[in-house]
C-alpha positions as CSV (number, residue, x, y, z in Angstrom):
1,X,-6.9,-45.0,51.1
2,X,-4.2,-47.6,50.8
3,X,-0.9,-47.1,49.0
4,X,-2.0,-49.2,46.0
5,X,-5.0,-47.1,45.4
6,X,-2.9,-43.9,45.7
7,X,-0.3,-45.2,43.2
8,X,-3.0,-46.1,40.6
9,X,-4.7,-42.7,41.0
10,X,-1.3,-40.9,40.7
11,X,-0.4,-42.9,37.6
12,X,-3.7,-42.1,35.8
13,X,-3.7,-38.3,36.4
14,X,-4.2,-36.7,32.9
15,X,-1.5,-34.1,33.3
16,X,2.1,-35.1,33.7
17,X,3.2,-35.1,37.3
18,X,6.6,-35.7,39.0
19,X,7.7,-35.7,42.6
20,X,11.2,-34.4,43.3
21,X,13.5,-33.3,46.0
22,X,16.6,-31.1,45.9
23,X,18.3,-33.3,43.3
24,X,16.4,-36.4,42.4
25,X,13.2,-37.3,40.6
26,X,11.4,-39.4,43.2
27,X,8.3,-40.5,41.2
28,X,6.5,-39.8,37.9
29,X,3.1,-40.7,36.5
30,X,2.3,-42.4,33.2
31,X,1.7,-39.1,31.3
32,X,5.1,-37.7,32.4
33,X,6.9,-40.8,31.1
34,X,5.1,-40.5,27.8
35,X,6.0,-36.8,27.3
36,X,9.6,-37.3,28.2
37,X,10.0,-40.6,26.3
38,X,10.9,-42.9,29.2
39,X,9.5,-46.2,30.5
40,X,7.3,-46.0,33.6
41,X,10.1,-47.1,36.0
42,X,13.0,-45.4,34.1
43,X,12.6,-41.9,35.7
44,X,12.5,-42.9,39.3
45,X,15.8,-41.9,41.1
46,X,17.4,-40.1,38.2
47,X,19.1,-36.7,38.7
48,X,16.9,-33.8,37.7
49,X,19.8,-32.4,35.5
50,X,19.1,-35.3,33.1
51,X,15.7,-33.9,32.1
52,X,16.2,-30.2,32.5
53,X,18.7,-27.4,32.0
54,X,20.7,-26.2,35.0
55,X,18.8,-22.9,35.2
56,X,15.5,-24.8,35.5
57,X,17.0,-27.2,38.0
58,X,18.3,-24.2,40.1
59,X,14.8,-22.7,40.0
60,X,13.3,-25.8,41.5
61,X,16.0,-26.2,44.1
62,X,15.7,-22.6,45.2
63,X,11.9,-23.0,45.4
64,X,12.3,-25.9,47.8
65,X,14.7,-24.0,50.0
66,X,12.5,-20.9,50.5
67,X,11.7,-20.2,54.1
68,X,8.6,-18.1,53.6
69,X,5.0,-19.2,53.2
70,X,5.2,-19.1,49.4
71,X,4.3,-22.7,48.4
72,X,3.3,-22.5,44.8
73,X,5.1,-21.3,41.6
74,X,4.2,-21.6,37.9
75,X,5.8,-20.7,34.6
76,X,7.2,-22.1,31.4
77,X,10.4,-24.0,30.8
78,X,12.0,-26.6,28.6
79,X,12.6,-30.3,29.5
80,X,15.0,-32.6,27.7
81,X,13.4,-35.7,26.3
82,X,15.3,-39.0,26.3
83,X,16.0,-38.7,22.5
84,X,17.6,-35.3,23.1
85,X,14.8,-33.2,21.8
86,X,13.4,-30.3,23.9
87,X,9.9,-30.1,25.2
88,X,8.5,-26.7,25.9
89,X,6.0,-26.9,28.8
90,X,3.8,-24.9,31.1
91,X,4.4,-26.0,34.7
92,X,3.0,-25.5,38.2
93,X,4.8,-26.8,41.3
94,X,4.0,-26.9,45.0
95,X,6.2,-27.9,47.9
96,X,5.3,-30.2,50.9
97,X,7.0,-30.7,54.2
98,X,7.6,-34.4,54.9
99,X,9.0,-36.2,58.0
100,X,12.2,-35.1,59.6
101,X,11.9,-31.7,58.1
102,X,12.2,-33.2,54.6
103,X,10.8,-31.0,51.8
104,X,9.6,-32.4,48.5
105,X,8.0,-30.8,45.5
106,X,5.2,-31.8,43.2
107,X,5.4,-30.5,39.7
108,X,2.7,-30.9,37.1
109,X,3.3,-29.9,33.5
110,X,1.6,-30.0,30.1
111,X,3.1,-29.9,26.6
112,X,2.7,-26.4,25.1
113,X,3.8,-27.6,21.6
114,X,0.3,-28.0,20.2
115,X,-1.2,-24.9,21.8
116,X,1.8,-22.8,20.8
117,X,2.0,-23.8,17.1
118,X,-0.2,-21.0,15.8
119,X,1.4,-18.5,18.2
120,X,4.9,-19.7,17.3
121,X,4.1,-19.3,13.6
122,X,2.9,-15.8,14.2
123,X,6.0,-14.9,16.2
124,X,8.3,-16.5,13.6
125,X,6.7,-14.4,10.9
126,X,7.4,-11.2,12.9
127,X,10.3,-9.0,11.8
128,X,13.1,-9.5,14.3
129,X,13.6,-11.9,17.2
130,X,10.8,-12.4,19.8
131,X,12.3,-13.7,23.0
132,X,11.7,-14.8,26.6
133,X,14.8,-14.8,28.7
134,X,16.0,-14.8,32.3
135,X,17.3,-11.7,34.0
136,X,20.8,-13.1,34.4
137,X,24.3,-12.1,33.2
138,X,23.9,-14.2,30.1
139,X,20.4,-13.1,29.3
140,X,19.7,-16.8,29.0
141,X,17.0,-17.3,26.4
142,X,14.2,-19.7,27.3
143,X,12.6,-19.0,23.9
144,X,13.5,-17.2,20.7
145,X,11.6,-16.9,17.4
146,X,12.8,-18.0,14.0
147,X,13.9,-14.4,13.4
148,X,17.0,-15.2,15.5
149,X,18.7,-16.7,12.5
150,X,18.4,-13.5,10.4
151,X,19.3,-11.3,13.3
152,X,22.2,-13.2,14.8
153,X,23.2,-15.9,12.3
154,X,22.4,-18.6,14.9
155,X,19.5,-21.0,14.9
156,X,17.0,-20.6,17.7
157,X,18.0,-23.9,19.3
158,X,21.6,-22.7,19.4
159,X,20.7,-19.6,21.4
160,X,18.1,-21.1,23.7
161,X,19.5,-22.0,27.1
162,X,22.9,-20.9,25.9
163,X,23.4,-24.2,24.1
164,X,25.9,-22.7,21.5
165,X,26.2,-19.1,22.5
166,X,24.9,-16.8,25.2
167,X,23.0,-13.8,23.9
168,X,25.0,-11.6,26.2
169,X,28.2,-12.5,24.5
170,X,26.8,-11.1,21.2
171,X,26.4,-7.7,22.6
172,X,29.2,-5.3,21.8
173,X,31.6,-5.1,24.7
174,X,31.3,-1.3,24.8
175,X,27.5,-1.5,25.1
176,X,27.1,-4.4,27.6
177,X,27.1,-2.4,30.8
178,X,24.8,0.2,29.4
179,X,22.3,-2.5,28.2
180,X,22.3,-4.1,31.7
181,X,21.9,-0.8,33.5
182,X,19.0,0.4,31.3
183,X,17.2,-3.0,31.5
184,X,17.5,-3.0,35.3
185,X,16.3,0.6,35.5
186,X,13.2,-0.4,33.6
187,X,12.6,-3.4,35.8
188,X,13.0,-1.5,39.0
189,X,10.4,1.0,37.8
190,X,8.1,-1.7,36.5
191,X,8.1,-0.1,33.0
192,X,9.0,-1.2,29.5
193,X,12.5,-0.6,28.3
194,X,13.5,0.6,24.8
195,X,17.2,0.6,24.0
196,X,19.5,0.6,21.0
197,X,22.9,-1.2,21.0
198,X,25.3,-3.1,18.9
199,X,25.6,-6.9,18.4
200,X,28.0,-9.1,16.5
201,X,26.4,-11.8,14.5
202,X,27.9,-15.3,13.8
203,X,30.0,-13.8,11.0
204,X,31.4,-11.0,13.1
205,X,29.3,-8.4,11.4
206,X,28.3,-5.5,13.6
207,X,24.6,-4.6,13.7
208,X,22.6,-2.0,15.4
209,X,19.5,-3.5,17.1
210,X,16.5,-2.0,18.9
211,X,15.1,-3.9,21.8
212,X,11.7,-3.3,23.4
213,X,10.9,-5.4,26.4
214,X,9.3,-5.8,29.8
215,X,9.4,-7.9,32.9
216,X,7.1,-10.8,33.5
217,X,6.0,-11.2,37.1
218,X,4.3,-13.8,39.2
219,X,1.1,-13.3,41.2
220,X,3.3,-12.4,44.1
221,X,5.3,-9.8,42.2
222,X,8.4,-11.8,41.7
223,X,10.2,-11.4,38.4
224,X,9.9,-14.6,36.4
225,X,11.4,-13.6,33.0
226,X,11.8,-10.9,30.4
227,X,9.9,-10.8,27.2
228,X,10.3,-8.6,24.2
229,X,11.3,-8.0,20.6
230,X,14.8,-7.3,19.1
231,X,14.9,-5.9,15.6
232,X,17.7,-4.9,13.2
233,X,17.8,-1.2,12.9
234,X,21.3,-0.9,11.3
235,X,20.1,0.8,8.1
236,X,18.1,3.3,10.1
237,X,21.0,4.0,12.5
238,X,23.5,4.3,9.7
239,X,21.2,6.6,7.8
240,X,20.8,8.6,10.9
241,X,24.5,8.7,11.5
242,X,25.0,9.7,7.8
243,X,22.4,12.4,8.2
244,X,24.1,13.6,11.4
245,X,27.5,13.6,9.6
246,X,26.0,15.5,6.6
247,X,24.4,18.0,9.0
248,X,27.7,18.4,10.9
249,X,29.6,18.7,7.5
250,X,27.1,21.4,6.4
251,X,27.4,23.1,9.7
252,X,31.2,23.1,9.4
253,X,31.0,24.3,5.8
254,X,28.8,27.2,6.7
255,X,30.9,28.1,9.8
256,X,34.2,27.9,7.9
257,X,33.0,29.6,4.7
258,X,35.1,32.8,4.0
259,X,31.8,34.4,2.9
260,X,29.4,35.7,5.5
261,X,26.2,33.6,5.8
262,X,22.9,34.5,7.5
263,X,19.7,32.4,7.7
264,X,16.4,33.9,8.8
265,X,13.4,31.9,9.9
266,X,10.4,32.9,7.8
267,X,8.0,32.4,10.7
268,X,9.2,35.3,12.7
269,X,12.0,36.8,10.6
270,X,14.6,36.1,13.3
271,X,18.2,35.2,12.4
272,X,18.7,31.5,13.2
273,X,22.2,31.0,11.8
274,X,25.2,33.3,11.5
275,X,28.7,32.1,10.8
276,X,32.0,33.5,12.0
277,X,32.7,35.4,8.7
278,X,29.3,37.2,9.0
279,X,30.1,38.2,12.5
280,X,33.6,39.4,11.5
281,X,32.5,41.3,8.5
282,X,29.6,43.0,10.3
283,X,31.6,43.5,13.5
284,X,28.8,42.0,15.6
285,X,28.7,39.3,18.2
286,X,26.7,36.1,17.9
287,X,24.1,37.2,20.4
288,X,23.6,40.5,18.6
289,X,23.0,38.8,15.2
290,X,20.9,36.0,16.6
291,X,18.8,38.5,18.3
292,X,18.2,40.7,15.3
293,X,15.3,40.4,12.9
294,X,13.4,42.2,10.2
295,X,14.3,44.6,8.7
296,X,18.0,43.7,9.2
297,X,19.2,47.1,7.9
298,X,20.8,48.4,11.1
299,X,21.8,47.6,14.7
300,X,23.5,49.4,17.5
301,X,26.8,48.8,15.7
302,X,26.1,49.4,12.0
303,X,23.8,50.9,9.4
304,X,23.4,49.9,5.8
305,X,23.8,52.2,2.8
306,X,24.1,52.0,-1.0
307,X,27.8,51.7,-2.2
308,X,28.0,55.5,-2.4
309,X,28.0,55.6,1.4
310,X,25.5,58.4,1.4
311,X,22.1,56.9,0.5
312,X,20.5,54.7,3.1
313,X,19.6,51.2,1.8
314,X,15.8,50.7,2.2
315,X,15.0,47.9,4.6
316,X,12.5,46.3,2.3
317,X,15.1,46.2,-0.6
318,X,17.7,44.2,1.4
319,X,18.4,40.8,-0.1
320,X,17.6,38.8,3.0
321,X,14.4,40.7,3.6
322,X,13.2,40.1,0.1
323,X,14.2,36.4,0.2
324,X,12.5,35.7,3.5
325,X,9.3,37.6,3.0
326,X,8.9,37.7,-0.8
327,X,10.8,34.7,-2.0
328,X,12.9,36.9,-4.2
329,X,16.3,35.8,-5.5
330,X,19.0,38.5,-5.5
331,X,22.4,38.3,-7.2
332,X,25.5,40.4,-6.6
333,X,23.7,43.2,-4.8
334,X,26.3,45.7,-3.5
335,X,25.8,47.6,-0.3
336,X,27.9,49.4,2.3
337,X,27.9,48.8,6.0
338,X,28.9,51.8,8.0
339,X,30.2,50.8,11.5
340,X,30.0,53.0,14.5
341,X,33.8,52.8,14.8
342,X,34.2,54.6,11.5
343,X,35.0,51.5,9.4
344,X,33.1,51.1,6.2
345,X,32.8,47.8,4.3
346,X,31.4,47.2,0.8
347,X,29.6,43.9,0.5
348,X,28.3,41.8,-2.4
349,X,25.3,39.8,-1.5
350,X,23.4,36.9,-3.0
351,X,20.1,35.8,-1.4
352,X,17.2,33.4,-2.0
353,X,14.4,31.6,-0.2
354,X,14.5,28.2,1.4
355,X,11.3,26.2,0.6
356,X,9.9,22.9,2.1
357,X,8.6,20.0,0.0
358,X,5.3,21.8,-0.6
359,X,7.0,24.9,-1.8
360,X,6.3,27.0,1.3
361,X,9.0,29.5,2.3
362,X,10.5,28.4,5.6
363,X,13.6,30.5,5.6
364,X,15.7,33.0,3.8
365,X,19.5,32.8,3.2
366,X,22.0,35.4,2.2
367,X,25.6,34.8,1.4
368,X,27.8,38.0,1.2
369,X,31.4,38.7,0.5
370,X,33.5,41.6,1.7
371,X,34.7,43.2,-1.6
372,X,36.1,46.4,0.0
373,X,39.7,45.7,-1.0
374,X,38.6,44.6,-4.5
375,X,36.8,47.8,-5.0
376,X,39.8,49.8,-3.8
377,X,42.0,48.0,-6.2
378,X,39.6,48.6,-9.1
379,X,39.4,52.2,-8.1
380,X,43.2,52.4,-8.1
381,X,43.3,50.7,-11.5
382,X,40.8,53.1,-13.0
383,X,42.7,56.0,-11.5
384,X,46.0,54.6,-12.9
385,X,44.4,54.3,-16.4
386,X,43.0,57.8,-16.1
387,X,46.4,59.2,-15.0
388,X,48.1,57.3,-17.8
389,X,45.8,58.8,-20.4
390,X,46.1,62.3,-19.0
391,X,49.8,61.8,-18.7
392,X,50.1,61.0,-22.4
393,X,48.1,64.1,-23.3
394,X,50.1,66.2,-20.9
395,X,53.4,64.9,-22.3
396,X,52.4,65.7,-25.8
397,X,51.2,69.2,-24.9
398,X,54.5,69.8,-22.9
399,X,56.6,68.8,-25.9
400,X,54.9,71.2,-28.3
401,X,54.7,73.9,-25.7
402,X,58.4,73.6,-24.8
403,X,59.3,74.0,-28.5
404,X,57.3,77.2,-28.6
405,X,58.9,78.4,-25.3
406,X,62.3,77.6,-26.8
407,X,61.6,80.0,-29.7
408,X,60.2,82.7,-27.3
409,X,63.1,82.5,-25.0
410,X,65.7,82.2,-27.7
411,X,64.5,85.2,-29.7
412,X,64.0,87.2,-26.6
413,X,67.6,86.5,-25.4
414,X,68.9,87.2,-29.0
415,X,67.1,90.6,-29.0
416,X,68.3,91.3,-25.5
417,X,71.9,91.1,-26.5
418,X,71.3,93.9,-29.1
419,X,69.7,96.4,-26.8
420,X,71.1,98.8,-24.3
421,X,69.4,99.6,-21.0
422,X,65.9,100.9,-21.4
423,X,62.2,100.0,-21.3
424,X,62.5,97.5,-24.2
425,X,65.2,95.6,-22.4
426,X,63.1,95.4,-19.3
427,X,60.2,94.1,-21.3
428,X,62.4,91.4,-22.9
429,X,63.6,90.4,-19.4
430,X,60.0,90.1,-18.3
431,X,59.2,88.0,-21.4
432,X,62.1,85.7,-20.5
433,X,61.0,85.4,-16.9
434,X,57.4,84.6,-17.9
435,X,58.6,82.0,-20.3
436,X,60.7,80.6,-17.5
437,X,57.7,80.3,-15.3
438,X,55.8,78.6,-18.2
439,X,58.8,76.2,-18.6
440,X,58.4,75.4,-14.8
441,X,54.8,74.5,-15.4
442,X,55.7,72.2,-18.3
443,X,58.3,70.6,-16.1
444,X,55.5,69.7,-13.7
445,X,53.4,68.4,-16.6
446,X,56.4,66.3,-17.6
447,X,56.9,65.1,-14.1
448,X,53.2,64.1,-13.9
449,X,53.4,62.3,-17.3
450,X,56.6,60.5,-16.1
451,X,58.6,61.9,-18.9
452,X,61.1,64.1,-17.0
453,X,63.5,61.9,-15.1
454,X,66.9,62.3,-16.8
455,X,69.2,61.4,-13.9
456,X,69.7,58.1,-12.2
457,X,72.2,58.4,-9.4
458,X,72.4,57.0,-5.9
459,X,71.5,59.4,-3.1
460,X,70.7,59.4,0.6
461,X,67.1,60.0,1.3
462,X,67.9,61.0,4.9
463,X,70.2,63.8,3.6
464,X,67.5,64.9,1.2
465,X,64.9,65.0,4.0
466,X,67.3,67.0,6.2
467,X,67.9,69.5,3.4
468,X,64.2,69.8,2.7
469,X,63.4,70.4,6.3
470,X,66.1,73.1,6.4
471,X,64.6,74.8,3.4
472,X,61.1,74.7,5.0
473,X,62.2,75.9,8.4
474,X,63.2,79.2,6.9
475,X,59.9,79.8,5.2
476,X,57.0,78.3,7.1
477,X,55.0,79.5,10.1
478,X,57.0,79.2,13.3
479,X,53.9,77.6,14.9
480,X,54.5,74.5,12.7
481,X,56.9,72.0,14.2
482,X,59.0,69.8,11.9
483,X,59.8,66.4,13.2
484,X,62.1,63.8,11.6
485,X,61.9,60.1,12.5
486,X,64.5,58.7,10.1
487,X,64.4,55.0,11.0
488,X,65.4,53.4,7.7
489,X,68.7,51.4,8.1
490,X,69.2,51.7,4.3
491,X,68.2,55.1,3.0
492,X,69.9,54.9,-0.4
493,X,67.6,55.6,-3.4
494,X,68.3,55.5,-7.1
495,X,67.0,58.3,-9.2
496,X,66.9,62.0,-9.7
497,X,67.5,63.7,-6.3
498,X,66.2,67.1,-7.6
499,X,62.9,65.7,-8.6
500,X,62.5,63.6,-5.5
501,X,63.3,66.7,-3.3
502,X,60.7,68.7,-5.3
503,X,58.2,65.9,-4.6
504,X,58.9,65.9,-0.8
505,X,58.8,69.7,-0.8
506,X,55.4,69.6,-2.5
507,X,54.0,67.2,0.1
508,X,55.4,69.4,2.9
509,X,53.9,72.6,1.5
510,X,50.5,70.9,1.2
511,X,50.8,69.9,4.9
512,X,51.8,73.5,5.7
513,X,48.8,74.9,3.9
514,X,46.5,72.4,5.7
515,X,47.5,73.9,9.1
516,X,46.8,77.6,9.0
517,X,46.8,77.7,12.8
518,X,50.0,75.7,13.3
519,X,50.6,72.0,13.9
520,X,53.2,69.4,13.2
521,X,54.7,67.9,10.0
522,X,56.4,64.5,10.6
523,X,58.9,63.0,8.1
524,X,59.4,59.3,8.8
525,X,61.4,56.7,7.0
526,X,61.6,52.9,7.3
527,X,62.6,50.0,5.2
528,X,60.0,47.7,3.8
529,X,60.7,44.2,2.3
530,X,58.1,42.5,0.2
531,X,58.7,38.8,-0.6
532,X,56.1,37.3,-3.0
533,X,56.2,34.1,-1.0
534,X,55.4,35.9,2.3
535,X,51.9,37.0,1.5
536,X,50.3,40.3,0.5
537,X,52.5,43.3,-0.1
538,X,52.1,46.4,2.2
539,X,50.8,48.2,-0.9
540,X,48.9,46.1,-3.4
541,X,50.6,47.5,-6.5
542,X,54.2,47.0,-5.2
543,X,56.4,44.4,-6.9
544,X,58.5,42.1,-4.7
545,X,61.7,43.8,-3.5
546,X,63.2,46.1,-0.9
547,X,61.8,49.6,-0.5
548,X,62.2,52.7,1.4
549,X,59.0,54.1,2.8
550,X,58.9,57.9,3.3
551,X,55.8,59.3,5.1
552,X,54.9,62.9,5.3
553,X,52.2,63.4,8.0
554,X,50.3,66.4,9.4
555,X,47.5,67.0,11.9
556,X,45.8,69.5,9.7
557,X,42.3,69.9,8.3
558,X,42.3,66.6,6.3
559,X,40.4,66.0,3.1
560,X,36.8,65.0,2.2
561,X,36.0,61.9,0.1
562,X,35.3,64.2,-2.9
563,X,38.8,65.9,-2.6
564,X,40.5,62.6,-2.1
565,X,39.0,61.2,-5.4
566,X,40.6,64.1,-7.4
567,X,43.8,64.8,-5.4
568,X,46.2,63.6,-8.2
569,X,44.2,65.0,-11.1
570,X,46.1,67.7,-13.0
571,X,44.9,71.3,-12.5
572,X,42.6,70.3,-9.6
573,X,43.2,72.5,-6.6
574,X,41.4,73.7,-3.5
575,X,43.8,76.7,-3.1
576,X,42.7,80.1,-4.3
577,X,46.0,80.7,-6.2
578,X,47.0,77.1,-6.8
579,X,48.0,75.6,-10.1
580,X,46.7,72.1,-9.4
581,X,50.0,70.6,-10.5
582,X,51.8,70.1,-7.2
583,X,50.5,66.6,-6.3
584,X,50.1,65.4,-9.9
585,X,53.8,66.1,-10.4
586,X,54.6,64.2,-7.1
587,X,52.5,61.3,-8.5
588,X,54.4,61.3,-11.8
589,X,57.8,61.6,-10.1
590,X,57.2,58.7,-7.7
591,X,55.8,56.5,-10.5
592,X,58.7,57.3,-12.9
593,X,61.0,56.1,-10.1
594,X,59.3,52.7,-9.9
595,X,57.5,53.7,-6.7
596,X,54.0,54.0,-5.4
597,X,52.3,56.8,-3.5
598,X,49.5,56.2,-1.0
599,X,47.3,58.7,0.9
600,X,45.2,58.5,4.0
601,X,43.1,61.4,5.2
602,X,40.3,62.0,7.7
603,X,38.6,65.4,7.8
604,X,39.6,67.2,11.0
605,X,42.4,64.7,11.8
606,X,45.0,65.2,9.2
607,X,46.7,63.5,6.2
608,X,49.5,61.0,5.7
609,X,51.2,60.7,2.3
610,X,53.4,57.5,2.0
611,X,55.9,57.1,-0.8
612,X,57.4,53.6,-1.5
613,X,60.6,53.8,-3.5
614,X,62.9,50.9,-4.5
615,X,66.2,50.9,-2.8
616,X,69.3,51.7,-4.9
617,X,70.6,48.8,-7.1
618,X,74.3,49.1,-8.1
619,X,73.9,47.7,-11.7
620,X,71.3,50.3,-12.7
621,X,72.4,53.3,-10.7
622,X,75.4,55.6,-10.8
623,X,77.0,57.1,-7.7
624,X,76.1,60.8,-7.3
625,X,78.8,63.2,-8.4
626,X,79.6,66.7,-7.3
627,X,79.2,69.5,-9.9
628,X,82.3,69.9,-12.1
629,X,84.2,73.1,-12.1
630,X,83.5,75.6,-14.9
631,X,84.9,74.5,-18.2
632,X,86.5,77.2,-20.5
633,X,84.4,78.0,-23.5
634,X,85.9,77.0,-26.9
635,X,84.7,77.1,-30.5
636,X,83.2,73.8,-31.7
637,X,81.8,72.5,-35.0
638,X,78.2,71.4,-34.3
639,X,75.6,69.4,-36.3
640,X,72.1,70.5,-35.2
641,X,69.2,68.2,-36.0
642,X,65.6,69.4,-35.2
643,X,62.4,69.1,-37.2
644,X,60.9,72.4,-35.8
645,X,62.0,75.2,-38.0
646,X,61.6,77.9,-35.3
647,X,63.7,75.9,-32.8
648,X,66.2,75.1,-35.5
649,X,66.7,78.7,-36.5
650,X,66.9,80.1,-33.0
651,X,69.3,77.4,-31.8
652,X,71.6,77.9,-34.8
653,X,71.6,81.6,-34.1
654,X,72.3,81.0,-30.4
655,X,75.2,78.6,-31.2
656,X,76.8,81.0,-33.6
657,X,76.5,83.8,-31.1
658,X,78.3,81.5,-28.6
659,X,81.2,81.2,-31.2
660,X,80.4,77.8,-32.7
661,X,80.2,76.7,-36.3
662,X,76.7,75.2,-37.1
663,X,75.3,73.0,-39.8
664,X,71.5,72.5,-39.4
665,X,69.4,69.6,-40.6
666,X,65.6,69.2,-40.5
667,X,65.4,65.4,-40.0
668,X,67.4,62.3,-39.4
669,X,68.0,61.1,-43.0
670,X,69.2,64.6,-44.0
671,X,71.7,64.6,-41.0
672,X,72.9,61.1,-41.8
673,X,73.6,61.9,-45.4
674,X,75.6,65.0,-44.4
675,X,77.4,63.2,-41.6
676,X,78.4,60.4,-43.9
677,X,80.2,63.0,-46.1
678,X,81.7,65.1,-43.3
679,X,81.8,63.0,-40.2
680,X,85.3,64.3,-39.2
681,X,84.2,67.9,-39.4
682,X,81.8,67.8,-36.4
683,X,82.8,67.9,-32.7
684,X,79.3,67.4,-31.4
685,X,75.8,66.4,-32.8
686,X,72.9,68.2,-31.1
687,X,70.0,65.9,-31.7
688,X,66.2,66.4,-31.1
689,X,64.6,63.3,-29.6
690,X,61.2,63.5,-31.2
691,X,61.2,63.8,-35.0
692,X,59.2,62.3,-37.9
693,X,60.8,59.7,-40.3
694,X,63.6,58.8,-37.8
695,X,63.5,59.7,-34.1
696,X,66.6,60.8,-32.2
697,X,67.7,57.4,-31.1
698,X,67.4,55.8,-34.5
699,X,69.4,58.7,-36.0
700,X,72.0,58.5,-33.3
701,X,72.5,54.7,-33.8
702,X,73.0,55.2,-37.5
703,X,75.5,58.0,-36.9
704,X,77.4,55.6,-34.6
705,X,77.6,53.1,-37.4
706,X,79.2,55.7,-39.5
707,X,81.6,56.9,-36.8
708,X,81.6,54.9,-33.5
709,X,83.3,57.7,-31.6
710,X,80.6,60.3,-32.4
711,X,79.4,62.5,-29.6
712,X,75.7,63.4,-29.3
713,X,73.8,65.7,-27.0
714,X,70.1,65.0,-26.8
715,X,67.6,67.9,-26.6
716,X,63.9,67.4,-26.3
717,X,60.6,68.9,-25.3
718,X,60.1,65.6,-23.4
719,X,61.2,62.0,-23.4
720,X,60.5,59.1,-21.2
721,X,62.9,57.6,-18.7
722,X,63.4,54.4,-20.7
723,X,64.5,56.2,-23.8
724,X,66.9,58.3,-21.8
725,X,68.5,55.2,-20.3
726,X,68.8,53.6,-23.7
727,X,70.4,56.7,-25.2
728,X,72.9,57.1,-22.4
729,X,73.7,53.4,-22.6
730,X,74.2,53.7,-26.3
731,X,76.8,56.4,-25.7
732,X,75.0,59.8,-25.8
733,X,77.0,62.3,-23.7
734,X,73.9,63.9,-22.1
735,X,70.3,65.0,-22.2
736,X,69.0,68.5,-21.9
737,X,65.3,69.5,-21.8
738,X,63.9,72.4,-23.7
739,X,63.6,75.3,-23.2
740,X,67.1,76.3,-22.0
741,X,69.1,79.6,-22.0
742,X,72.4,80.7,-23.5
743,X,74.4,80.0,-20.3
744,X,73.0,76.6,-19.7
745,X,73.6,75.3,-23.3
746,X,77.1,77.0,-23.4
747,X,78.2,75.1,-20.3
748,X,76.9,71.8,-21.6
749,X,78.5,72.2,-25.0
750,X,81.8,73.1,-23.4
751,X,81.7,69.9,-21.2
752,X,80.6,67.6,-24.1
753,X,82.4,68.8,-27.2
């Protein structure tokens, strides 16, 4: 066949055909010129880069340079037409060895535009961006669907062949290496890849995308391209992130809740969630709680009871049990957890079921709070209210009883002075002694009711403890050891040292009686400072300030819960011959001094009483004074004011017997009227505190208005500490408590008149 015939045949081939070498287009047929928009002779000798992108040109060049037996390659690519438009084609190329080892290639191609129209429309209508790209560092796109615009903000022709932007540059810098690695891993394993990563669109907006793709291989197994779909999943990812944040927030909220929280799976009843507060309250580790299940009422470390601490809490009544199995809602259920270490905690629990969308119970949840301290405070408050009420009653009884004792003792002493020795005189002495013991009992009642503190002086608690220990050492069993740990740097207290010593002595005697076989009583002092800005006080009812803490501890028999509940109640006693007023009087004395008393006791281990007393304050306290020398008795003119006729008569007789002149009045107005007329006639007014119409203070103030220099001695069956302070501040010369004897009142009148 001659050359002319070959050229004609080549020109008329139906498919477009070109001959090329490593850089130039050597020949083209008529169909190739038509598709590319050139004249029949215009293509010969032009550089391949004029009709194809560099990637396609490199593909052909590398194909020609292969040294193996691979002589054919096919695929799809884009050619550039003369008018600048791009032509997407399907091609097939073969290589031939010419003379002098020259290699040329023959490439046939056909326009895919018409055959791909329907397919392209389908791809363009898909959500997301369908692509075909090369496996290079730019992810060079040979084809992208119309969805590229919505996804990236760029037109498809701007992304294809990296004309305006390379797709790789849109990938977030932090994700690029991961994307490359995951794609290569999929290609190496000949599997699809499915990855999520971030891109930046043309406006700089960050989007999350999901890419599913696979490699396209030749018949010989060579990778030709990547094909796949990239979709915008920003909403889904953000929703997932928000859900994760919400879940993390909920987890943190549960974990950091001050209330204990337990969640049980309804499928098997096992605990699936336990926060730190639950573990701390129950004294259990995470593994122990997570390993526990129905009935939840006990473990190796605790058991559950009703708040009384005696009755076991039935397993099927527990709030979490009922919520998980029965769907019951429980509110403010109180129960007690008894731990093996001896610690008991009272809990308030609220529980309910967790249901899915269909209403099926999938879990139970219980939220519980440790209310142990709250219940202790409530108990103390109720005890305080009870003691206040009993104290008011005791004070009133003591007042009336003291007036009666005043009459008994007064008449007995009056009769005693008229008798010589004999049985009658012995009987009267017995009456006086019995009345004295009754007066001691009323003093304890008054101490309990906080109505008996008449002295406010500064004294040293260490000295008082030393004196008390010395008294005890002479009377207690020698098998009992007295130990003093006096650690307080400031031991000065303001108050009545006699009452405080009696209180300490009472505590020590209780310790003694609790150790019939011997033991140790420890007196310990230390200073305690409570600043309201520094947190909780050492004892809840203490006010901010500086205190001295005195502890009296023993290692005796201890007390049961029942005894501890009643220990400060008047007339309650566990001793065969006890009066039941020792500890109540201690309670009243401490309270009247602005202090607090606390008690800890364990049966078989001993008891500790702790007294907190305010340190001495100079503006409200006088320095203690030594007893004055005896004052010579002298006759005085007295104005006696008392509403009780028995007391008034016997006191008037007593004062006359002592050599004084007496004018007696039954009430305040009567005394004021007499004093207004004869104020200069009286050396001393002896004034009952509690009277109808006008009480002692009101009467005294009115007398002062008449004569500012008037001297008044207050007598009373009882009065409270506040009134005593007011009277002394108003100018009263002293206060004496009924009943009293001849010698006592004679000395006070001699000192005051």
